[in-house]
NUDRENTOR-218795 format. One record per atom (N, C-alpha, C): residue number from 1; residue in one letter; chain; x, y, z. Coordinates in steps of 0.2 Angstrom, whole numbers, plus 2048, in hexadecimal, padded with zeros to 3 digits. Layout:
N
+-----+---+---+-----+-----+-----+
:   k : r : c :   X :   Y :   Z :
+-----+---+---+-----+-----+-----+
: NUM : A : A :   X :   Y :   Z :
...
+-----+---+---+-----+-----+-----+
//
This chain:
58
+-----+---+---+-----+-----+-----+
:   k : r : c :   X :   Y :   Z :
+-----+---+---+-----+-----+-----+
:   1 : P : A : F78 : 134 : 48E :
:   1 : P : A : F7B : 12D : 48F :
:   1 : P : A : F75 : 128 : 48F :
:   2 : P : A : F76 : 122 : 48C :
:   2 : P : A : F70 : 11D : 48C :
:   2 : P : A : F6D : 11C : 493 :
:   3 : R : A : F71 : 11B : 498 :
:   3 : R : A : F6E : 11A : 49E :
:   3 : R : A : F69 : 11F : 4A1 :
:   4 : Q : A : F6B : 126 : 49F :
:   4 : Q : A : F67 : 12B : 4A1 :
:   4 : Q : A : F61 : 12B : 49D :
:   5 : H : A : F62 : 12A : 496 :
:   5 : H : A : F5C : 12A : 492 :
:   5 : H : A : F57 : 124 : 494 :
:   6 : A : A : F59 : 11F : 496 :
:   6 : A : A : F55 : 119 : 499 :
:   6 : A : A : F51 : 11C : 49E :
:   7 : A : A : F54 : 11F : 4A3 :
:   7 : A : A : F50 : 122 : 4A9 :
:   7 : A : A : F4B : 127 : 4A7 :
:   8 : L : A : F4D : 12B : 4A2 :
:   8 : L : A : F48 : 130 : 4A0 :
:   8 : L : A : F42 : 12D : 49C :
:   9 : V : A : F44 : 128 : 498 :
:   9 : V : A : F3E : 124 : 495 :
:   9 : V : A : F3A : 121 : 49A :
:  10 : D : A : F3C : 11E : 49F :
:  10 : D : A : F38 : 11B : 4A4 :
:  10 : D : A : F34 : 120 : 4A8 :
:  11 : H : A : F37 : 126 : 4A9 :
:  11 : H : A : F33 : 12B : 4AD :
:  11 : H : A : F2D : 12D : 4A8 :
:  12 : A : A : F2F : 12E : 4A2 :
:  12 : A : A : F2A : 131 : 49D :
:  12 : A : A : F24 : 12C : 49D :
:  13 : L : A : F26 : 125 : 49C :
:  13 : L : A : F20 : 120 : 49C :
:  13 : L : A : F1C : 120 : 4A3 :
:  14 : A : A : F20 : 121 : 4A8 :
:  14 : A : A : F1C : 120 : 4AF :
:  14 : A : A : F18 : 126 : 4B0 :
:  15 : S : A : F1A : 12C : 4AD :
:  15 : S : A : F16 : 132 : 4AE :
:  15 : S : A : F10 : 133 : 4A9 :
:  16 : G : A : F0E : 12E : 4A5 :
:  16 : G : A : F09 : 12E : 4A1 :
:  16 : G : A : F0A : 12E : 499 :
:  17 : S : A : F10 : 12C : 498 :
:  17 : S : A : F12 : 12B : 491 :
:  17 : S : A : F12 : 131 : 48C :
:  18 : V : A : F13 : 137 : 490 :
:  18 : V : A : F13 : 13D : 48C :
:  18 : V : A : F1A : 141 : 48E :
:  19 : V : A : F1E : 143 : 48A :
:  19 : V : A : F24 : 147 : 48C :
:  19 : V : A : F24 : 14D : 488 :
:  20 : L : A : F27 : 152 : 48B :
:  20 : L : A : F28 : 159 : 488 :
:  20 : L : A : F2F : 15A : 487 :
:  21 : V : A : F31 : 15B : 481 :
:  21 : V : A : F38 : 15B : 47F :
:  21 : V : A : F3A : 162 : 47C :
:  22 : S : A : F40 : 163 : 47D :
:  22 : S : A : F43 : 169 : 479 :
:  22 : S : A : F47 : 167 : 473 :
:  23 : R : A : F48 : 16C : 46F :
:  23 : R : A : F4C : 16A : 469 :
:  23 : R : A : F53 : 168 : 46A :
:  24 : L : A : F55 : 168 : 470 :
:  24 : L : A : F5C : 166 : 472 :
:  24 : L : A : F5C : 15F : 474 :
:  25 : S : A : F56 : 15C : 474 :
:  25 : S : A : F56 : 154 : 476 :
:  25 : S : A : F59 : 151 : 470 :
:  26 : S : A : F5D : 14B : 472 :
:  26 : S : A : F60 : 148 : 46D :
:  26 : S : A : F5C : 143 : 468 :
:  27 : D : A : F5D : 142 : 462 :
:  27 : D : A : F59 : 13E : 45E :
:  27 : D : A : F58 : 137 : 460 :
:  28 : S : A : F5E : 134 : 463 :
:  28 : S : A : F5D : 12E : 466 :
:  28 : S : A : F59 : 12D : 46C :
:  29 : Y : A : F59 : 132 : 470 :
:  29 : Y : A : F54 : 132 : 476 :
:  29 : Y : A : F4D : 133 : 473 :
:  30 : L : A : F4B : 137 : 46E :
:  30 : L : A : F45 : 138 : 46C :
:  30 : L : A : F42 : 132 : 468 :
:  31 : R : A : F47 : 12F : 464 :
:  31 : R : A : F45 : 129 : 461 :
:  31 : R : A : F43 : 123 : 466 :
:  32 : T : A : F47 : 123 : 46B :
:  32 : T : A : F46 : 11D : 470 :
:  32 : T : A : F3F : 11F : 473 :
:  33 : L : A : F3D : 125 : 475 :
:  33 : L : A : F37 : 126 : 478 :
:  33 : L : A : F31 : 125 : 473 :
:  34 : H : A : F32 : 126 : 46D :
:  34 : H : A : F2D : 125 : 467 :
:  34 : H : A : F2C : 11E : 467 :
:  35 : E : A : F31 : 11A : 467 :
:  35 : E : A : F31 : 113 : 466 :
:  35 : E : A : F2D : 10F : 46B :
:  36 : K : A : F2D : 112 : 471 :
:  36 : K : A : F2A : 110 : 477 :
:  36 : K : A : F23 : 112 : 478 :
:  37 : G : A : F21 : 116 : 473 :
:  37 : G : A : F1A : 119 : 473 :
:  37 : G : A : F19 : 11F : 477 :
:  38 : V : A : F1E : 123 : 479 :
:  38 : V : A : F1D : 129 : 47C :
:  38 : V : A : F1B : 12E : 477 :
:  39 : R : A : F16 : 132 : 479 :
:  39 : R : A : F14 : 138 : 475 :
:  39 : R : A : F18 : 13E : 477 :
:  40 : I : A : F1B : 140 : 471 :
:  40 : I : A : F20 : 146 : 472 :
:  40 : I : A : F1D : 14C : 470 :
:  41 : F : A : F1E : 151 : 474 :
:  41 : F : A : F1C : 158 : 472 :
:  41 : F : A : F23 : 15D : 473 :
:  42 : M : A : F23 : 161 : 46E :
:  42 : M : A : F29 : 166 : 46E :
:  42 : M : A : F27 : 16B : 473 :
:  43 : S : A : F2C : 16D : 477 :
:  43 : S : A : F2A : 173 : 47C :
:  43 : S : A : F2B : 17A : 479 :
:  44 : R : A : F2F : 17B : 474 :
:  44 : R : A : F30 : 181 : 471 :
:  44 : R : A : F2E : 182 : 469 :
:  45 : S : A : F2D : 17C : 466 :
:  45 : S : A : F2C : 17C : 45F :
:  45 : S : A : F26 : 177 : 45D :
:  46 : P : A : F23 : 178 : 457 :
:  46 : P : A : F1E : 174 : 455 :
:  46 : P : A : F21 : 16D : 454 :
:  47 : E : A : F1D : 168 : 454 :
:  47 : E : A : F20 : 161 : 453 :
:  47 : E : A : F23 : 160 : 44C :
:  48 : R : A : F22 : 164 : 447 :
:  48 : R : A : F24 : 163 : 440 :
:  48 : R : A : F2C : 162 : 440 :
:  49 : H : A : F2F : 164 : 446 :
:  49 : H : A : F37 : 163 : 446 :
:  49 : H : A : F39 : 15C : 446 :
:  50 : L : A : F34 : 158 : 448 :
:  50 : L : A : F36 : 150 : 448 :
:  50 : L : A : F31 : 14C : 445 :
:  51 : P : A : F2F : 14E : 43F :
:  51 : P : A : F29 : 14A : 43C :
:  51 : P : A : F2A : 142 : 43C :
:  52 : H : A : F31 : 140 : 43B :
:  52 : H : A : F32 : 139 : 43B :
:  52 : H : A : F31 : 136 : 441 :
:  53 : L : A : F31 : 139 : 447 :
:  53 : L : A : F30 : 136 : 44D :
:  53 : L : A : F29 : 137 : 450 :
:  54 : L : A : F26 : 13D : 44E :
:  54 : L : A : F1F : 13F : 451 :
:  54 : L : A : F19 : 13D : 44C :
:  55 : E : A : F1A : 13B : 446 :
:  55 : E : A : F15 : 13A : 442 :
:  55 : E : A : F10 : 135 : 445 :
:  56 : G : A : F0A : 136 : 445 :
:  56 : G : A : F05 : 131 : 448 :
:  56 : G : A : F05 : 130 : 44F :
:  57 : R : A : F09 : 134 : 453 :
:  57 : R : A : F09 : 134 : 45A :
:  57 : R : A : F05 : 139 : 45D :
:  58 : L : A : F04 : 13F : 45A :
:  58 : L : A : F01 : 145 : 45E :
:  58 : L : A : EF9 : 145 : 45B :
+-----+---+---+-----+-----+-----+
//
């Protein structure tokens, strides 16, 4: 839900702009994080699964 995503984004930013995500995270949530400058790390897979979101961030 967008409201939940917003809260998660705020938490990620407050905790140092780094978030650990799983492959189950929604594309819209990851895109929102990326647009806000949060550094995204995949918890179980290399970042190559989301090159369009992660390129230039790690």
